[in-house]
DRENNUVO-475107 format. One record per residue (C-alpha): residue number from 1; residue in three letters; chain; x, y, z. Coordinates in steps of 0.5 Angstrom, whole numbers. Each point is the difference from the previous one (the first is absolute). Layout:
  pos  code  unit      x      y      z
  NUM   ALA     A      X      Y      Z
...
END
This chain:
  pos  code  unit      x      y      z
    1   UNK     A   -129   -124   -124
    2   UNK     A      0      6     -5
    3   UNK     A      7      1      0
    4   UNK     A      2     -8     -2
    5   UNK     A     -1      1     -7
    6   UNK     A      5      6      0
    7   UNK     A      5     -5      5
    8   UNK     A     -1     -5     -6
    9   UNK     A      2      5     -5
   10   UNK     A      7      2      4
   11   UNK     A      2     -7      2
   12   UNK     A      1     -2     -8
   13   UNK     A      7      0     -2
   14   UNK     A     -1      4     -7
   15   UNK     A     -1      6      4
   16   UNK     A      7      0      3
   17   UNK     A      3     -3     -6
   18   UNK     A     -2      6     -4
   19   UNK     A      1      6      5
   20   UNK     A      7     -3      1
   21   UNK     A      2      0     -7
   22   UNK     A      0      7     -5
   23   UNK     A     -6      4     -2
   24   UNK     A     -5     -4     -5
   25   UNK     A     -7      3     -2
   26   UNK     A     -3     -7      0
   27   UNK     A      0      0      7
   28   UNK     A     -4      7      0
   29   UNK     A     -5     -4     -4
   30   UNK     A      0     -6      4
   31   UNK     A     -2      4      6
   32   UNK     A     -5      3     -3
   33   UNK     A     -4     -6     -1
   34   UNK     A     -4      0      6
   35   UNK     A     -2      7     -1
   36   UNK     A     -2     -2     -7
   37   UNK     A     -5     -6      3
   38   UNK     A     -2      4      6
   39   UNK     A     -3      6     -5
   40   UNK     A     -2     -5     -5
   41   UNK     A     -5     -4      5
   42   UNK     A     -2      7      3
   43   UNK     A     -2      3     -7
   44   UNK     A      4      6      1
   45   UNK     A      2      0     -7
   46   UNK     A      3      7      0
   47   UNK     A      5     -2      5
   48   UNK     A      1     -7     -3
   49   UNK     A      1      3     -7
   50   UNK     A      6      5      3
   51   UNK     A      3     -7      3
   52   UNK     A     -1     -3     -6
   53   UNK     A      4      5     -5
   54   UNK     A      5      1      5
   55   UNK     A      1     -8      0
   56   UNK     A      1      0     -7
   57   UNK     A      5      6      0
   58   UNK     A      4     -4      4
   59   UNK     A      3     -5     -5
   60   UNK     A     -1     -2     -7
   61   UNK     A     -2     -7      1
   62   UNK     A     -5      1      6
   63   UNK     A     -6      1     -4
   64   UNK     A      1     -8     -1
   65   UNK     A     -1     -1      7
   66   UNK     A     -6      5      1
   67   UNK     A     -4     -3     -5
   68   UNK     A      1     -7      4
   69   UNK     A     -2      4      6
   70   UNK     A     -6      3     -3
   71   UNK     A     -2     -7     -2
   72   UNK     A      1     -3      7
   73   UNK     A     -3      6      3
   74   UNK     A     -7     -2     -4
   75   UNK     A      1     -7      1
   76   UNK     A      1      1      8
   77   UNK     A     -7      5      0
   78   UNK     A     -4     -5     -5
   79   UNK     A      0      5     -5
   80   UNK     A     -5      4      3
   81   UNK     A      3      7     -2
   82   UNK     A      2     -3     -7
   83   UNK     A     -8     -2     -1
   84   UNK     A     -2      8      2
   85   UNK     A      5      3     -5
   86   UNK     A      3     -5     -4
   87   UNK     A      3      5     -5
   88   UNK     A      4      4      5
   89   UNK     A      3     -6      3
   90   UNK     A      2     -3     -6
   91   UNK     A      4      6     -2
   92   UNK     A      3     -1      7
   93   UNK     A      2     -7     -2
   94   UNK     A      2      1     -7
   95   UNK     A      3      7      0
   96   UNK     A      6     -1      5
   97   UNK     A      2     -6     -4
   98   UNK     A      0      4     -7
   99   UNK     A      4      5      4
  100   UNK     A      6     -4      2
  101   UNK     A      0     -4     -7
  102   UNK     A      0      7     -4
  103   UNK     A      5      3      5
  104   UNK     A      5     -6      0
  105   UNK     A     -1     -2     -8
  106   UNK     A     -1      7     -3
  107   UNK     A      2      6      5
  108   UNK     A      6     -2      3
  109   UNK     A      3     -3     -7
  110   UNK     A     -2      6     -3
  111   UNK     A      5      4      5
  112   UNK     A      5     -5      0
  113   UNK     A      1     -5     -6
  114   UNK     A      4     -5      3
  115   UNK     A     -5     -1      6
  116   UNK     A     -3     -6     -3
  117   UNK     A      6     -4      1
  118   UNK     A      1      2      7
  119   UNK     A     -7      0      2
  120   UNK     A     -1     -7     -2
  121   UNK     A      7     -3      1
  122   UNK     A     -3     -3      7
  123   UNK     A     -5     -4     -4
  124   UNK     A      4     -1     -7
  125   UNK     A     -2     -8      1
  126   UNK     A     -7      2     -1
  127   UNK     A      0      6     -5
  128   UNK     A      2      7     -2
  129   UNK     A     -6      4      1
  130   UNK     A     -6      0      5
  131   UNK     A     -4     -4     -5
  132   UNK     A      5     -6     -1
  133   UNK     A      0      0      7
  134   UNK     A     -7     -1      1
  135   UNK     A     -1     -4     -5
  136   UNK     A      5     -5      3
  137   UNK     A     -3      0      6
  138   UNK     A     -7     -2     -3
  139   UNK     A      2     -5     -4
  140   UNK     A      5     -4      5
  141   UNK     A     -3      1      6
  142   UNK     A      3     -7      3
  143   UNK     A      7      3     -2
  144   UNK     A     -2      6      3
  145   UNK     A     -2     -3      7
  146   UNK     A      7     -4     -1
  147   UNK     A      4      6      0
  148   UNK     A     -3      3      6
  149   UNK     A      3     -5      4
  150   UNK     A      6     -2     -4
  151   UNK     A      7      3      0
  152   UNK     A      1      3     -7
  153   UNK     A      7      3      1
  154   UNK     A      6     -4     -1
  155   UNK     A      2      1      7
  156   UNK     A     -1     -7      4
  157   UNK     A      0      5      7
  158   UNK     A     -7      3     -3
  159   UNK     A     -3     -7      1
  160   UNK     A     -4      2      6
  161   UNK     A     -1      7     -1
  162   UNK     A     -7      0     -3
  163   UNK     A     -2     -6      5
  164   UNK     A      2      5      6
  165   UNK     A     -5      5     -3
  166   UNK     A     -6     -5      0
  167   UNK     A      2     -2      7
  168   UNK     A      0      7      3
  169   UNK     A     -7      2     -4
  170   UNK     A     -3     -7      3
  171   UNK     A      2      2      7
  172   UNK     A     -2      7      0
  173   UNK     A     -7     -2     -2
  174   UNK     A      1     -2     -7
  175   UNK     A     -3     -7      2
  176   UNK     A     -7      4      1
  177   UNK     A      0      0     -8
  178   UNK     A     -3     -7      0
  179   UNK     A     -6      3      3
  180   UNK     A      0      7     -3
  181   UNK     A      3     -1     -7
  182   UNK     A     -2      7     -2
  183   UNK     A      6      3      3
  184   UNK     A      5     -5     -4
  185   UNK     A     -3      3     -6
  186   UNK     A      1      7      2
  187   UNK     A      8     -2      1
  188   UNK     A      0     -4     -7
  189   UNK     A      3      6     -4
  190   UNK     A      5      1      6
  191   UNK     A      2     -8      0
  192   UNK     A      1      0     -7
  193   UNK     A      4      6     -1
  194   UNK     A      4     -2      6
  195   UNK     A      1     -7     -2
  196   UNK     A      1     -1     -7
  197   UNK     A      6      4     -1
  198   UNK     A      7     -2      0
  199   UNK     A      2      5      5
  200   UNK     A      1     -4      7
  201   UNK     A      0      6      4
  202   UNK     A     -7      1     -2
  203   UNK     A     -3     -7      3
  204   UNK     A      2      0      7
  205   UNK     A     -2      4      6
  206   UNK     A      5      5      0
  207   UNK     A      0      8     -2
  208   UNK     A     -6      3     -2
  209   UNK     A     -2     -6     -5
  210   UNK     A     -5     -3      5
  211   UNK     A     -4      7      3
  212   UNK     A     -6     -2     -4
  213   UNK     A     -1     -6      4
  214   UNK     A     -1      4      6
  215   UNK     A     -7      4     -1
  216   UNK     A     -3     -6     -3
  217   UNK     A      2     -5      5
  218   UNK     A     -2      4      5
  219   UNK     A     -7      1     -3
  220   UNK     A      0     -7     -1
  221   UNK     A      1     -2      7
  222   UNK     A     -6      6      2
  223   UNK     A     -5     -3     -5
  224   UNK     A      1     -7      2
  225   UNK     A     -1      2      8
  226   UNK     A     -7      3     -2
  227   UNK     A     -2     -8     -1
  228   UNK     A      1     -1      8
  229   UNK     A     -6      2      4
  230   UNK     A      3      0      7
  231   UNK     A      5      6      2
  232   UNK     A      4     -5      4
  233   UNK     A      2     -5     -6
  234   UNK     A      1      6     -4
  235   UNK     A      5      3      4
  236   UNK     A      4     -7      1
  237   UNK     A     -1      0     -8
  238   UNK     A      4      7     -1
  239   UNK     A      5     -1      6
  240   UNK     A      2     -7     -4
  241   UNK     A      1      4     -7
  242   UNK     A      3      6      4
  243   UNK     A      5     -5      3
  244   UNK     A      2     -4     -6
  245   UNK     A      1      6     -4
  246   UNK     A      4      3      5
  247   UNK     A      4     -6      0
  248   UNK     A      1      0     -7
  249   UNK     A      2      7      0
  250   UNK     A      5     -1      6
  251   UNK     A      3     -6     -4
  252   UNK     A      1      5     -7
  253   UNK     A      2      6      3
  254   UNK     A      6     -4      4
  255   UNK     A      3     -1     -6
  256   UNK     A     -1      7     -3
  257   UNK     A      3      3      7
  258   UNK     A      6     -4      0
  259   UNK     A      2      2     -7
  260   UNK     A     -2      7      2
  261   UNK     A      4      0      6
  262   UNK     A      6     -3     -4
  263   UNK     A     -1      6     -4
  264   UNK     A      0      5      5
  265   UNK     A      6     -3      4
  266   UNK     A      4      1     -7
  267   UNK     A     -2      7     -1
  268   UNK     A      2      2      7
  269   UNK     A      6     -3      0
  270   UNK     A      2      3     -6
  271   UNK     A     -4      6      1
  272   UNK     A      5      5     -3
  273   UNK     A      2     -4     -6
  274   UNK     A     -7     -1     -1
  275   UNK     A     -2      7      0
  276   UNK     A      6      2     -5
  277   UNK     A     -2     -5     -5
  278   UNK     A     -7      3      0
  279   UNK     A      3      7     -1
  280   UNK     A      5     -3     -6
  281   UNK     A     -6     -4     -3
  282   UNK     A     -4      7      0
  283   UNK     A      6      3     -4
  284   UNK     A      0     -5     -5
  285   UNK     A     -7      0     -1
  286   UNK     A      1      8     -2
  287   UNK     A      4     -2     -5
  288   UNK     A     -5     -4     -4
  289   UNK     A     -2      5     -6
  290   UNK     A     -8      2      0
  291   UNK     A     -1     -1     -7
  292   UNK     A      3     -8      0
  293   UNK     A     -4     -6      0
  294   UNK     A      2     -4      7
  295   UNK     A      0     -6      3
  296   UNK     A      1      0      7
  297   UNK     A     -1     -4      7
  298   UNK     A     -7      0      2
  299   UNK     A      3      4      7
  300   UNK     A      3      5     -5
  301   UNK     A     -6      1     -5
  302   UNK     A     -4      5      5
  303   UNK     A      6      5      0
  304   UNK     A      0     -1     -8
  305   UNK     A     -7      2     -2
  306   UNK     A      1      6     -4
  307   UNK     A      5     -4     -5
  308   UNK     A     -3     -1     -7
  309   UNK     A     -1     -7      1
  310   UNK     A      1     -5      6
  311   UNK     A      0     -7      0
  312   UNK     A      1     -5      7
  313   UNK     A      7     -4      0
  314   UNK     A      1     -5     -4
  315   UNK     A     -5      2     -5
  316   UNK     A      5      4     -4
  317   UNK     A     -3      0     -7
  318   UNK     A      2      7     -4
  319   UNK     A      3      3      6
  320   UNK     A      6      4     -1
  321   UNK     A      2      0      8
  322   UNK     A      0     -5      5
  323   UNK     A      0      2      7
  324   UNK     A      0     -5      6
  325   UNK     A      4     -3      6
  326   UNK     A      6     -4      0
  327   UNK     A     -2     -4      6
  328   UNK     A     -7      1      3
  329   UNK     A     -5     -4      5
  330   UNK     A     -5      0     -5
  331   UNK     A      1     -3     -7
  332   UNK     A     -7      0     -2
  333   UNK     A     -3     -3     -4
  334   UNK     A      7     -4     -1
  335   UNK     A      3     -4      5
  336   UNK     A      8      2      2
  337   UNK     A      3     -5     -6
  338   UNK     A     -5      3     -5
  339   UNK     A      2      7      2
  340   UNK     A      7     -1      0
  341   UNK     A      0     -4     -7
  342   UNK     A     -5      6     -3
  343   UNK     A      5      5      3
  344   UNK     A      6     -3     -3
  345   UNK     A     -3      0     -7
  346   UNK     A     -2      7      0
  347   UNK     A      7      2      2
  348   UNK     A      2     -3     -7
  349   UNK     A     -5      4     -4
  350   UNK     A      0      7      4
  351   UNK     A      6      4      2
  352   UNK     A      0      3      7
  353   UNK     A     -1      7      1
  354   UNK     A      0      1      7
  355   UNK     A      0     -5      6
  356   UNK     A      0      0      8
  357   UNK     A      2     -5      5
  358   UNK     A     -7     -3     -1
  359   UNK     A     -3      2     -6
  360   UNK     A      2      1     -7
  361   UNK     A     -3      4     -6
  362   UNK     A      1     -3     -7
  363   UNK     A     -1      3     -7
  364   UNK     A     -1     -4     -6
  365   UNK     A      6     -1     -5
END
């Protein structure tokens, strides 16, 4: 019986979608949530503080989520801890939110003066600062609720992406929000950050964008099981949600596996050519001046971290150089047609410095 909560955790699709994608620090923060709750309820404040700080350092917006987690933890424990040390626990609620506001609104813009345009681009319909977005959420709750369920992109193919997420959450234990709504409260900032933007890749069940659901859905099922007195009934309860979660995960991962298999198959068939393109791309990146303002494809940016200023394509702004792929499996955040049109536009305003079979380095005329 003790291993069943762990089985729930590892049966939820978000784990496998995250580890099958590339590295993101919000995954680390999400996986610390069960430990954070455990140390909170055990009153091991030293260990709790270490986990608390590590989560904050994982990503600039994690503080918003931690604030809601703290509120949820207190509601779950009927404010017993809060009543004993109200000042300390008030700080635990307010401090992470202030941290995220300061980092996203002042520190990051202070490092890169164009970050406000990039950071809030996905929420541009709601506002251009943290305050404007928060104000819209509070003043237009029914419109926000509508956005959580509706397709806000111009692509009709995205109509069912949000619905798919909601159905997967319900089947993986989310139906229990009806009896333990505090867990829905703890997921509120995740839902808002995930669903209110225009970027449809954030809405669904793929990549690392659903990892935050995993610990809270697991804890939700475990917490709801405590309402069941008979051990046999509790076992059936766990097995039901483990089965439905595995069913959802298999369905989600089946589609991702097909894409992965196609990519691996293509690579193996053209292995020599692919390795040649990698070497050519590295040679091209070495031609980018270190003191330049550069706009690069997101898969190239880690290799250009030492340049003066760096943007992710297609955010060109004041870039002197553009380095990107001619054709690529990932055109994020553009679709293939938009990517092609954007490349055609900039080839008329930039001159070609160097190019390979699959990549090009452009310099502003």
